[in-house]
All heavy atoms as an XYZ file, in Angstrom:
822
protein
N      97.327     94.606    119.754
C      98.137     95.638    119.228
C      97.276     96.845    118.820
O      96.200     96.668    118.293
C      98.910     95.141    117.989
C      99.614     96.205    117.209
S     100.492     95.585    115.863
C     102.106     96.149    116.295
N      97.704     98.023    119.172
C      96.957     99.236    118.885
C      97.285     99.707    117.467
O      98.438     99.731    117.021
C      97.424    100.360    119.859
C      96.741    101.642    119.685
C      95.469    101.983    120.112
C      97.259    102.780    119.002
N      95.176    103.233    119.776
C      96.217    103.777    119.085
C      98.404    103.061    118.331
C      96.398    105.014    118.516
C      98.542    104.349    117.822
C      97.563    105.275    117.887
N      96.238    100.002    116.689
C      96.396    100.534    115.338
C      95.646    101.794    115.219
O      94.598    101.979    115.858
C      95.931     99.522    114.260
O      94.541     99.263    114.520
C      96.696     98.223    114.294
N      96.122    102.652    114.425
C      95.473    103.922    114.170
C      94.263    103.700    113.266
O      94.342    103.030    112.265
C      96.408    104.887    113.507
C      97.429    105.349    114.418
C      98.245    106.437    113.750
N      99.340    106.784    114.639
C     100.253    107.708    114.381
N     100.177    108.369    113.314
N     101.164    107.966    115.290
N      93.157    104.277    113.672
C      91.902    104.190    112.840
C      91.310    105.614    112.830
O      90.315    105.865    113.439
C      90.999    103.178    113.473
C      91.631    101.805    113.344
C      90.863    100.692    114.011
N      89.435    100.746    113.832
C      88.597     99.920    114.411
N      89.038     99.013    115.274
N      87.287     99.981    114.217
N      91.922    106.483    112.032
C      91.500    107.914    112.033
C      90.067    108.051    111.546
O      89.369    108.953    112.024
C      92.470    108.571    111.081
C      93.080    107.503    110.232
C      93.051    106.245    111.102
N      89.615    107.210    110.692
C      88.195    107.366    110.187
C      87.212    107.034    111.278
O      86.087    107.524    111.200
C      87.936    106.498    108.941
O      88.242    105.159    109.221
C      88.775    106.967    107.744
N      87.592    106.320    112.268
C      86.728    106.010    113.416
C      86.898    107.157    114.455
O      85.940    107.526    115.095
C      87.077    104.710    114.052
S      86.675    103.286    113.078
N      88.124    107.672    114.582
C      88.454    108.670    115.600
C      87.790    109.999    115.304
O      87.313    110.697    116.241
C      89.942    108.831    115.737
N      87.764    110.390    114.001
C      87.270    111.739    113.630
C      85.841    111.948    114.140
O      85.568    112.924    114.820
C      87.387    111.983    112.118
C      86.676    113.236    111.729
C      88.860    112.115    111.752
N      84.882    111.053    113.890
C      83.545    111.314    114.352
C      83.404    111.290    115.894
O      82.672    112.095    116.464
C      82.647    110.259    113.720
C      83.536    109.315    113.007
C      84.885    109.925    112.973
N      84.184    110.427    116.537
C      84.127    110.410    117.980
C      84.681    111.650    118.584
O      84.034    112.253    119.542
C      84.970    109.193    118.494
C      84.395    107.804    118.169
C      85.379    106.701    118.541
C      83.077    107.600    118.886
N      85.796    112.135    118.123
C      86.394    113.376    118.600
C      85.474    114.552    118.315
O      85.290    115.441    119.169
C      87.774    113.589    118.044
C      88.798    112.645    118.602
C      90.063    112.732    117.734
C      89.135    112.997    120.001
N      84.870    114.593    117.140
C      83.937    115.672    116.768
C      82.777    115.680    117.718
O      82.290    116.757    118.134
C      83.465    115.526    115.349
O      84.568    115.664    114.464
N      82.281    114.532    118.052
C      81.142    114.419    118.976
C      81.490    114.950    120.379
O      80.722    115.637    120.980
C      80.668    112.935    119.062
O      79.678    112.791    120.041
N      82.668    114.583    120.853
C      83.164    115.094    122.137
C      83.248    116.610    122.126
O      82.832    117.295    123.024
C      84.450    114.415    122.571
C      85.080    115.116    123.746
C      84.298    112.947    122.793
N      83.813    117.088    121.043
C      83.990    118.556    120.969
C      82.682    119.331    120.951
O      82.597    120.434    121.420
C      84.841    118.915    119.709
C      86.265    118.603    119.809
C      87.012    118.567    118.494
C      86.952    119.643    120.772
N      81.633    118.717    120.389
C      80.328    119.415    120.392
C      79.747    119.600    121.776
O      78.876    120.409    121.977
C      79.333    118.558    119.596
C      79.593    118.580    118.083
O      80.303    119.509    117.614
O      79.099    117.697    117.370
N      80.277    118.810    122.775
C      79.823    118.909    124.117
C      80.542    119.903    124.988
O      80.126    120.215    126.113
C      79.882    117.537    124.774
C      78.996    116.520    124.092
C      79.168    115.124    124.635
O      79.560    114.968    125.774
N      78.918    114.114    123.831
N      81.662    120.422    124.547
C      82.426    121.360    125.311
C      82.062    122.795    124.971
O      81.747    123.144    123.806
C      83.996    121.180    125.025
C      84.593    120.123    125.893
C      84.720    118.843    125.420
C      85.037    120.399    127.192
C      85.333    117.849    126.154
C      85.649    119.441    127.960
C      85.764    118.156    127.429
O      86.353    117.211    128.197
N      82.097    123.640    125.981
C      81.932    125.077    125.650
C      83.254    125.782    125.783
O      84.252    125.238    126.211
C      80.864    125.679    126.577
C      81.216    125.658    128.067
O      82.385    126.047    128.398
O      80.351    125.279    128.906
N      83.234    127.029    125.411
C      84.514    127.773    125.269
C      85.196    128.009    126.635
O      86.395    128.434    126.603
C      84.229    129.122    124.629
N      84.548    127.758    127.716
C      85.225    128.008    129.015
C      86.252    126.938    129.340
O      87.014    127.081    130.295
C      84.166    128.036    130.151
O      83.461    126.795    130.239
C      83.149    129.181    129.960
N      86.283    125.907    128.554
C      87.248    124.797    128.730
C      88.324    124.840    127.682
O      88.541    123.847    126.960
C      86.512    123.424    128.759
C      85.428    123.297    129.787
N      85.750    123.076    131.111
C      84.114    123.398    129.714
C      84.617    122.994    131.805
N      83.658    123.195    130.941
N      89.007    125.972    127.549
C      89.939    126.189    126.480
C      91.066    125.142    126.399
O      91.387    124.650    125.346
C      90.603    127.552    126.640
N      91.588    124.747    127.563
C      92.689    123.756    127.534
C      92.173    122.418    127.036
O      92.823    121.800    126.103
C      93.256    123.604    128.930
C      94.456    122.583    128.976
C      95.029    122.496    130.422
N      96.139    121.528    130.432
C      95.936    120.215    130.681
N      94.744    119.751    130.968
N      96.940    119.390    130.736
N      91.033    121.961    127.509
C      90.523    120.702    127.049
C      90.133    120.745    125.605
O      90.409    119.825    124.809
C      89.300    120.272    127.887
C      89.649    119.853    129.312
C      89.811    121.024    130.246
O      89.587    122.219    129.846
O      90.199    120.794    131.432
N      89.556    121.898    125.153
C      89.235    122.065    123.764
C      90.466    121.998    122.907
O      90.488    121.367    121.832
C      88.498    123.379    123.568
C      87.009    123.406    123.837
C      86.475    124.832    123.820
C      86.254    122.577    122.852
N      91.529    122.683    123.373
C      92.770    122.644    122.552
C      93.326    121.239    122.419
O      93.796    120.838    121.365
C      93.775    123.579    123.171
N      93.274    120.486    123.497
C      93.850    119.141    123.482
C      93.023    118.223    122.561
O      93.569    117.530    121.709
C      93.914    118.546    124.897
C      94.938    119.195    125.834
C      94.739    118.679    127.202
C      96.322    118.956    125.295
N      91.705    118.293    122.755
C      90.818    117.442    121.889
C      90.939    117.832    120.419
O      91.001    117.001    119.527
C      89.367    117.490    122.337
C      89.037    116.503    123.424
C      88.829    116.930    124.670
C      88.890    115.143    123.134
C      88.514    116.035    125.697
C      88.628    114.239    124.133
C      88.413    114.688    125.406
O      88.144    113.787    126.433
N      91.028    119.125    120.153
C      91.194    119.608    118.768
C      92.521    119.177    118.227
O      92.670    118.873    116.994
C      91.005    121.071    118.674
C      89.544    121.475    118.861
C      89.247    122.818    118.210
N      87.825    123.161    118.372
C      86.855    122.672    117.611
N      87.152    121.903    116.596
N      85.610    123.017    117.797
N      93.544    119.067    119.054
C      94.854    118.609    118.566
C      94.776    117.133    118.161
O      95.352    116.739    117.156
C      95.952    118.813    119.657
O      95.833    117.901    120.709
N      94.030    116.323    118.908
C      93.899    114.916    118.582
C      93.065    114.770    117.320
O      93.358    113.945    116.447
C      93.267    114.124    119.733
C      94.096    114.142    120.946
C      95.477    113.879    120.975
C      93.719    114.238    122.271
N      95.942    113.931    122.277
C      94.868    114.138    123.116
C      92.519    114.486    122.917
C      94.823    114.250    124.494
C      92.461    114.570    124.308
C      93.600    114.473    125.087
N      92.044    115.663    117.148
C      91.282    115.648    115.959
C      92.093    116.060    114.713
O      92.053    115.459    113.649
C      90.070    116.574    116.059
C      89.124    116.738    114.860
C      88.605    115.374    114.391
C      87.971    117.679    115.145
N      92.929    117.075    114.878
C      93.839    117.511    113.811
C      94.753    116.346    113.335
O      94.936    116.139    112.113
C      94.638    118.731    114.168
N      95.319    115.657    114.269
C      96.190    114.572    113.990
C      95.402    113.442    113.244
O      95.847    112.853    112.210
C      96.910    113.972    115.219
C      97.600    112.656    114.932
C      97.927    115.001    115.687
N      94.197    113.122    113.763
C      93.372    112.083    113.118
C      93.007    112.483    111.706
O      93.055    111.667    110.770
C      92.110    111.860    113.952
N      92.719    113.743    111.515
C      92.404    114.265    110.123
C      93.627    114.138    109.223
O      93.486    113.728    108.057
C      91.882    115.679    110.167
C      90.438    115.815    110.755
C      90.177    117.255    111.144
C      89.434    115.317    109.701
N      94.783    114.476    109.717
C      96.007    114.305    108.902
C      96.227    112.811    108.573
O      96.546    112.516    107.406
C      97.195    114.931    109.663
N      96.071    112.001    109.526
C      96.208    110.548    109.346
C      95.161    110.015    108.375
O      95.442    108.994    107.706
C      96.117    109.772    110.647
C      97.336    109.961    111.521
O      98.333    110.499    111.051
O      97.249    109.598    112.676
N      94.021    110.646    108.293
C      92.947    110.223    107.363
C      93.126    110.913    106.025
O      92.216    110.824    105.171
C      91.553    110.538    107.955
N      94.265    111.567    105.787
C      94.558    112.221    104.503
C      93.565    113.325    104.243
O      93.090    113.460    103.110
C      94.638    111.201    103.385
C      95.421    111.764    102.206
O      96.316    112.566    102.407
N      95.030    111.384    100.996
N      93.230    114.149    105.239
C      92.378    115.277    105.105
C      93.158    116.509    105.553
O      92.861    117.107    106.593
C      91.143    115.098    105.985
C      90.234    113.949    105.546
C      89.526    114.186    104.208
O      89.528    115.371    103.764
O      89.024    113.238    103.631
N      94.165    116.910    104.797
C      95.068    117.985    105.262
C      94.413    119.328    105.387
O      94.794    120.092    106.276
C      96.182    117.999    104.204
C      95.602    117.347    103.003
C      94.628    116.362    103.528
N      93.437    119.658    104.536
C      92.789    120.932    104.663
C      92.009    121.040    105.974
O      92.133    122.076    106.675
C      91.814    121.240    103.479
C      92.473    121.319    102.129
C      92.539    119.958    101.407
O      92.316    118.876    101.982
N      92.877    120.040    100.170
N      91.287    120.035    106.337
C      90.573    120.031    107.574
C      91.547    120.014    108.775
O      91.319    120.623    109.808
C      89.608    118.869    107.687
C      88.422    118.948    106.766
C      87.534    117.763    106.877
O      87.863    116.712    106.292
N      86.471    117.824    107.628
N      92.599    119.239    108.618
C      93.653    119.155    109.688
C      94.228    120.543    109.933
O      94.440    120.933    111.053
C      94.699    118.177    109.322
N      94.519    121.238    108.874
C      95.055    122.611    108.961
C      94.087    123.575    109.663
O      94.509    124.354    110.512
C      95.419    123.154    107.589
N      92.785    123.423    109.417
C      91.766    124.279    110.024
C      91.760    123.982    111.560
O      91.673    124.865    112.385
C      90.414    124.050    109.420
N      91.822    122.661    111.895
C      91.857    122.307    113.318
C      93.175    122.822    113.972
O      93.128    123.205    115.143
C      91.671    120.815    113.493
C      90.258    120.306    113.245
C      89.200    121.012    114.142
O      89.464    121.311    115.319
O      88.109    121.185    113.652
N      94.205    122.658    113.255
C      95.522    123.145    113.806
C      95.417    124.616    114.118
O      95.893    125.059    115.197
C      96.676    122.897    112.839
N      94.822    125.380    113.269
C      94.661    126.829    113.534
C      93.816    127.028    114.765
O      94.110    127.940    115.595
C      94.052    127.521    112.317
C      93.996    129.065    112.464
C      95.352    129.674    112.665
O      96.194    129.520    111.876
N      95.547    130.420    113.795
N      92.737    126.268    114.932
C      91.896    126.357    116.148
C      92.689    126.038    117.397
O      92.528    126.665    118.415
C      90.673    125.447    116.011
C      89.694    125.928    114.956
C      88.497    125.077    114.919
N      87.594    125.460    113.839
C      87.429    124.745    112.720
N      88.053    123.639    112.532
N      86.653    125.226    111.768
N      93.528    125.000    117.319
C      94.362    124.635    118.480
C      95.275    125.819    118.823
O      95.398    126.162    120.003
C      95.206    123.409    118.152
C      96.264    123.157    119.224
C      94.342    122.157    117.968
N      95.907    126.362    117.858
C      96.846    127.519    118.100
C      96.064    128.710    118.682
O      96.515    129.330    119.650
C      97.537    127.867    116.773
C      98.503    126.738    116.383
C      98.310    129.227    116.952
C      98.996    126.799    114.951
N      94.903    129.019    118.132
C      94.090    130.090    118.620
C      93.673    129.845    120.100
O      93.738    130.770    120.948
C      92.846    130.330    117.793
C      93.180    130.843    116.390
O      94.321    131.311    116.129
O      92.261    130.742    115.481
N      93.235    128.603    120.396
C      92.804    128.326    121.778
C      93.963    128.297    122.753
O      93.789    128.738    123.883
C      92.126    126.933    121.787
C      90.722    126.844    121.268
C      90.318    125.401    121.034
C      89.748    127.510    122.239
N      95.103    127.831    122.353
C      96.244    127.687    123.293
C      97.049    128.904    123.413
O      97.959    128.943    124.301
C      97.077    126.436    122.948
O      97.607    126.583    121.653
N      96.802    129.935    122.609
C      97.643    131.145    122.645
C      97.644    131.842    124.013
O      98.616    132.379    124.386
N      96.530    131.828    124.731
C      96.440    132.458    126.012
C      96.674    131.523    127.216
O      96.579    131.963    128.317
C      95.064    133.104    126.178
C      94.882    134.286    125.234
O      95.873    134.867    124.851
O      93.730    134.564    124.846
N      96.990    130.267    126.906
C      97.210    129.300    127.982
C      98.686    129.186    128.283
O      99.503    129.286    127.392
C      96.681    127.915    127.570
C      95.208    127.832    127.212
C      94.851    126.436    126.661
C      94.334    128.167    128.428
N      99.002    128.944    129.502
C     100.373    128.601    129.842
C     100.442    127.161    130.268
O     100.667    126.805    131.352
C     100.844    129.545    130.991
O     100.031    129.321    132.111
N     100.191    126.324    129.259
C     100.154    124.885    129.453
C     101.249    124.214    128.605
O     101.247    124.331    127.314
C      98.800    124.365    129.011
O      98.786    122.959    128.952
N     102.125    123.498    129.233
C     103.178    122.777    128.516
C     102.525    121.699    127.678
O     103.075    121.434    126.569
C     104.171    122.140    129.522
C     105.059    123.165    130.179
O     105.176    124.274    129.654
O     105.593    122.833    131.268
N     101.481    121.116    128.152
C     100.867    120.027    127.422
C     100.205    120.545    126.066
O     100.386    119.892    125.024
C      99.757    119.364    128.242
C      99.258    118.071    127.578
C      98.506    117.237    128.587
N      98.059    116.037    127.869
C      97.017    115.367    128.268
N      96.337    115.726    129.302
N      96.650    114.261    127.573
N      99.536    121.675    126.099
C      98.954    122.159    124.894
C     100.024    122.612    123.898
O      99.922    122.504    122.706
C      97.941    123.298    125.104
O      98.551    124.358    125.868
C      96.703    122.754    125.875
N     101.131    123.176    124.483
C     102.254    123.614    123.611
C     102.871    122.397    122.915
O     103.139    122.467    121.729
C     103.311    124.345    124.482
N     103.047    121.316    123.710
C     103.624    120.113    123.071
C     102.649    119.534    122.032
O     103.085    119.127    120.958
C     103.881    119.056    124.118
C     104.431    117.733    123.581
C     105.679    117.868    122.693
O     106.455    118.787    122.911
O     105.830    117.020    121.805
N     101.383    119.500    122.318
C     100.391    119.011    121.359
C     100.388    119.859    120.101
O     100.226    119.355    118.982
C      98.980    118.921    121.946
C      98.807    117.833    123.017
C      99.031    116.447    122.440
N      98.180    116.223    121.280
C      98.375    115.201    120.431
N      99.335    114.335    120.616
N      97.558    115.022    119.432
N     100.540    121.175    120.237
C     100.607    122.074    119.062
C     101.786    121.676    118.203
O     101.690    121.614    116.959
C     100.709    123.529    119.521
O      99.556    123.870    120.266
C     100.811    124.480    118.320
N     102.916    121.424    118.829
C     104.088    120.996    118.057
C     103.832    119.651    117.323
O     104.263    119.498    116.187
C     105.306    120.853    118.972
C     105.890    122.294    119.332
C     107.208    122.200    120.074
N     107.067    121.612    121.393
C     106.782    122.280    122.511
N     106.607    123.603    122.412
N     106.758    121.719    123.656
N     103.200    118.742    118.020
C     102.876    117.397    117.407
C     101.995    117.643    116.152
O     102.221    117.065    115.077
C     102.139    116.489    118.404
C     101.571    115.292    117.753
C     103.138    116.060    119.502
N     101.013    118.504    116.236
C     100.087    118.769    115.156
C     100.856    119.352    114.020
O     100.755    118.943    112.838
C      98.909    119.662    115.552
C      98.122    120.138    114.394
C      98.019    118.910    116.569
N     101.695    120.364    114.273
C     102.421    121.002    113.209
C     103.389    120.041    112.535
O     103.611    120.025    111.303
C     103.172    122.210    113.720
C     102.267    123.429    114.149
C     103.086    124.473    114.864
C     101.499    123.968    113.016
N     104.028    119.134    113.319
C     104.906    118.158    112.729
C     104.131    117.178    111.828
O     104.595    116.808    110.807
C     105.581    117.330    113.884
C     106.654    118.127    114.583
C     107.136    117.448    115.875
O     106.533    116.476    116.318
N     108.183    117.961    116.441
N     102.956    116.858    112.289
C     102.113    115.882    111.493
C     101.678    116.535    110.207
O     101.412    115.821    109.204
C     100.952    115.465    112.320
C     100.162    114.303    111.769
C     100.993    112.986    111.659
N     101.434    112.591    112.972
C     100.868    111.649    113.690
N      99.804    111.027    113.206
N     101.299    111.338    114.866
N     101.555    117.841    110.171
C     101.118    118.552    108.934
C     102.269    118.697    107.915
O     102.007    118.944    106.742
C     100.591    119.934    109.306
C      99.210    119.969    109.964
C      98.854    121.402    110.315
C      98.136    119.364    109.065
N     103.496    118.612    108.335
C     104.635    118.891    107.442
C     104.642    118.078    106.171
O     104.951    118.660    105.108
C     105.969    118.712    108.243
C     106.184    119.875    109.159
C     107.510    119.750    109.943
O     107.918    118.670    110.344
N     108.164    120.848    110.156
N     104.248    116.826    106.165
C     104.225    116.104    104.888
C     103.219    116.684    103.852
O     103.316    116.396    102.695
C     103.814    114.661    105.264
C     104.208    114.557    106.696
C     103.988    115.927    107.261
N     102.292    117.560    104.328
C     101.329    118.139    103.454
C     101.586    119.602    103.163
O     100.731    120.349    102.823
C      99.899    118.044    104.150
C      99.473    116.636    104.493
C      99.567    116.131    105.753
C      98.984    115.827    103.483
C      99.156    114.839    106.081
C      98.569    114.511    103.807
C      98.644    114.054    105.054
N     102.844    119.989    103.278
C     103.230    121.370    103.140
C     102.896    121.948    101.774
O     102.853    123.181    101.578
C     104.709    121.571    103.434
N     102.646    121.073    100.771
C     102.302    121.592     99.440
C     100.825    121.980     99.336
O     100.405    122.591     98.357
C     102.671    120.571     98.371
C     101.998    119.256     98.578
O     101.678    118.857     99.721
O     101.703    118.544     97.560
N     100.011    121.635    100.318
C      98.586    121.980    100.390
C      98.506    123.453    100.862
O      99.055    123.755    101.914
C      97.786    121.050    101.306
C      96.359    121.472    101.388
C      97.918    119.595    100.765
N      97.844    124.353    100.114
C      97.837    125.739    100.507
C      97.445    126.063    101.929
O      98.083    126.848    102.623
C      96.905    126.410     99.485
C      96.937    125.481     98.333
C      97.163    124.113     98.867
N      96.419    125.416    102.425
C      95.931    125.698    103.802
C      97.005    125.240    104.816
O      97.187    125.933    105.807
C      94.595    124.882    104.080
C      93.432    125.388    103.216
C      93.352    124.692    101.855
O      94.301    124.028    101.433
O      92.288    124.857    101.231
N      97.656    124.143    104.571
C      98.663    123.678    105.429
C      99.869    124.579    105.387
O     100.446    124.913    106.407
C      99.086    122.194    105.114
C     100.281    121.733    105.923
C      97.900    121.240    105.299
N     100.310    124.925    104.169
C     101.435    125.836    104.001
C     101.215    127.117    104.762
O     102.126    127.612    105.394
C     101.664    126.101    102.527
C     102.870    126.925    102.226
C     103.261    127.039    100.784
N     102.124    127.313     99.871
C     101.624    126.450     99.001
N     102.196    125.263     98.884
N     100.642    126.806     98.256
N     100.010    127.648    104.746
C      99.744    128.877    105.477
C      99.888    128.688    106.943
O     100.546    129.570    107.591
C      98.293    129.337    105.167
C      97.955    130.656    105.871
C      96.592    131.200    105.520
O      95.978    130.686    104.563
N      96.193    132.198    106.249
N      99.369    127.660    107.473
C      99.512    127.402    108.962
C     100.999    127.239    109.308
O     101.465    127.785    110.300
C      98.707    126.201    109.433
C      99.013    125.763    110.785
C      97.181    126.443    109.291
N     101.746    126.409    108.490
C     103.105    126.208    108.783
C     103.962    127.491    108.643
O     104.893    127.739    109.419
C     103.692    125.112    107.907
C     103.148    123.691    108.130
C     103.650    122.765    107.097
C     103.523    123.264    109.570
N     103.605    128.315    107.652
C     104.324    129.579    107.471
C     104.086    130.475    108.647
O     105.009    131.159    109.150
C     103.904    130.253    106.186
O     104.226    129.373    105.083
C     104.566    131.580    105.929
N     102.817    130.596    109.072
C     102.481    131.540    110.111
C     102.926    131.055    111.512
O     103.170    131.900    112.371
C     100.972    131.804    110.101
C     100.521    132.599    108.912
C      98.974    132.786    108.875
O      98.278    132.450    109.891
O      98.518    133.260    107.857
N     102.955    129.741    111.717
C     103.189    129.222    113.092
C     104.311    128.181    113.167
O     104.469    127.616    114.220
C     101.874    128.645    113.601
C     100.701    129.552    113.514
N     100.624    130.662    114.396
C      99.606    129.576    112.750
C      99.492    131.322    114.120
N      98.870    130.693    113.133
N     105.021    128.025    112.089
C     106.095    127.018    112.133
C     107.157    127.330    113.162
O     107.812    126.424    113.682
N     107.274    128.613    113.640
C     108.257    128.929    114.663
C     107.934    128.159    115.960
O     108.833    127.995    116.772
C     108.240    130.442    114.919
C     106.975    130.917    115.593
C     106.893    132.431    115.579
N     105.725    133.013    116.180
C     104.423    132.655    116.119
N     104.118    131.532    115.503
N     103.465    133.301    116.651
N     106.691    127.777    116.134
C     106.340    127.008    117.319
C     106.996    125.684    117.413
O     107.203    125.118    118.465
C     104.764    126.836    117.448
C     103.967    128.134    117.529
C     102.477    127.837    117.446
C     104.335    128.927    118.797
N     107.384    125.125    116.270
C     108.109    123.882    116.201
C     109.513    124.087    116.864
O     109.973    123.196    117.531
C     108.326    123.393    114.767
C     107.062    122.800    114.134
C     107.300    122.637    112.659
C     106.698    121.485    114.785
N     110.084    125.201    116.647
C     111.423    125.491    117.234
C     111.385    125.666    118.757
O     112.391    125.408    119.416
C     112.001    126.719    116.605
C     112.169    126.690    115.078
C     112.660    128.054    114.598
C     113.105    125.568    114.670
N     110.233    126.014    119.274
C     110.124    126.210    120.743
C     110.377    124.970    121.479
O     110.790    124.964    122.626
C     108.733    126.772    121.083
N     110.146    123.784    120.855
C     110.335    122.524    121.616
C     111.722    121.936    121.428
O     112.055    120.981    122.117
N     112.534    122.481    120.556
C     113.900    121.969    120.374
C     114.745    122.133    121.620
O     114.719    123.163    122.256
C     114.562    122.687    119.186
C     113.997    122.182    117.846
C     114.758    122.827    116.720
O     115.746    123.504    116.939
O     114.334    122.578    115.558
N     115.400    121.046    121.990
C     116.231    121.124    123.166
C     115.514    120.920    124.489
O     116.098    120.815    125.485
N     114.148    120.869    124.424
C     113.346    120.678    125.633
C     113.409    119.215    125.996
O     113.487    118.335    125.156
C     111.939    121.100    125.454
N     113.415    118.936    127.269
C     113.397    117.540    127.753
C     111.990    117.152    128.044
O     111.244    117.932    128.634
C     114.311    117.369    128.966
O     113.861    118.299    129.979
C     115.742    117.578    128.634
N     111.579    115.887    127.695
C     110.213    115.497    127.998
C     109.934    115.313    129.448
O     110.752    115.214    130.253
C     110.091    114.166    127.258
C     111.404    113.814    126.667
C     112.322    114.983    126.947
């Protein structure tokens, strides 16, 4: 059975991200989205919010359905932490991205 182990995932994802350069924006956005979710799962909402912002910044110029969906996943995962100022700011500024996926079929 698969179980979430965010405290193991965070250093692994961070290590992978250290190896990518900015020319791989889509891959960086995807890996950062997984890191943001792992940080949220590890109860690190401030760091998760910072990664969420990086995901949004990286994916803004991409026309990728996958990065758009991952951005929505990250924002959804941050919602339980909406009382944390850094999270509230990301959700306030980019919460509209959650609506972009409504009604879409997988």
